[in-house]
N, C-alpha and C positions, 0 to 999 in steps of 0.2 A: 528093246523095241521103243521107238520114239512115237508118242501119241500127241495129237492136238485135238482140242475140243473147240470147234468153230461154231459160233452161234449168232443169230439175229434176234433181237428183242425190241418190241415196240414200247411196251409199258413197264418192262423190268422183270416180269415173271420168268420168262425164259432165261434171262441173264442170271437170276438167282439159282436156277436149276443147273445152268451151265457151270457156274463157279463151283458149285458143290461137286459136280461130275468131274471137273478138272482136278479139284483137290483130292478126291477119292482115288483118282488114277495117277496122280502126280504128273499131269499132262500140262502142256502149254495151252493157254486160253487165248483164242483169237476172236475178236468181235467183228462181225460182218456189218459194215456201215454203208448204206446206200448213199450215193452222191446226192441224190434228190431224196431227202428224208420223207418218211411217211408221218402223218399224224392220224388221229383216230378217223377223221373224215376221209382223207385220201387213201388210207388203208382199205376203207370200205369201197369207195367209188373207183379207185384206180388199182389198188393192190389185189383185191379179191379176183377181179377178172384176169389180172396178170398171173395170179397163183393158179387158177384153174387151167390156164393155157400153158403152164409151166414155163413162163417167160423169165428170163434173167434180167437183172437191172445192173447198171454200172455201180461198182463199189468204190468207195473212197479208200485209197491205200491198198489196192488189190492184194489180198493175202496169198502167199506162196506156200504150197503144201509140199514142196520139194524137201526131202530129208525126213519126212514123217512116214512111218510104216503103217500107221493107223490114224484115221481121222474120224472123229465123232461129230456128226453134223446135227445141230439142234436149231429148231425154229418153231414159231407159233403156227398153228393151223388156221388158214383163212379160207373160208368157203370149202372146207374139206381137203385142202391142199397146203403144202408148206408155203410160207410167205416167199415172195420172189427172191430175196437175197440168198435163200437156200439154193435156188436154181443156179444162181451166179457162182456159188461155191462149188457146186457139182461140176460146172464147166471148167473149173480150175484144178480139179483132181488129176494127178498124174496117173497114167495107167499102172495097174498093179497094186494100187493102194487098197488096204483093207478099210472098209467103211462101216460105221454103225450109224443108224439114224434114230434120233430121239425127237419126237414131235410133242409139243405142249399145247393143250387146249382145254377149254372148260368142259368139254364132253369126254375128253380122253379117248377119242376115237377118230382115227384118220383112215379107216378101212377103205373109204371111197377112193383114195389116191394111192393106196399101198402098192398095187401092181405097177402103176405108172412110175412111181418113185423108184422102185427096184429096177425097172427097165432103163430109166434115165441114168442110173448109176452104172449098170452093167454095160451100157453103150460107151461109157468112158473107159472100159477095160478094167474096172475095179471089182473087187469081191465084197459082197454085202455079208457081213458077219451077223448083224442083228438089226431089227427094226421094231421099235416099241413106242408106245404112247405114254405120256404122263398126263393124268387128269389134274389140272391146276385147281387148287382151292382158291376161292376168292374171299 
């Protein structure tokens, strides 16, 4: 079974968790990079509203998930929802892919968005194997 860990990270916290996850699974690591990068200010004023609306953003070097049986999607939580590059990755998932979701936040709680994230992935024709939160230590 071929696995990819695809992640977006603004400050590096999610990146460190994604690297560890990929190493533990012997998986390929794919960074999701928005064409228009976020900084701490734009993440708040532009990114949070986009996250709540589950909007996708253009990615630089669009990752292809073809050939992967399982994709682990990782992202920080903004305003209770995964950061917008997560939504972009969901739109690129081939039907039939097994998906795990790991969200990273200071609270360790993405309960507010859990049902919507699951529905978003199911609409792609994918199977959700797990969805969990990581409480990031600062």
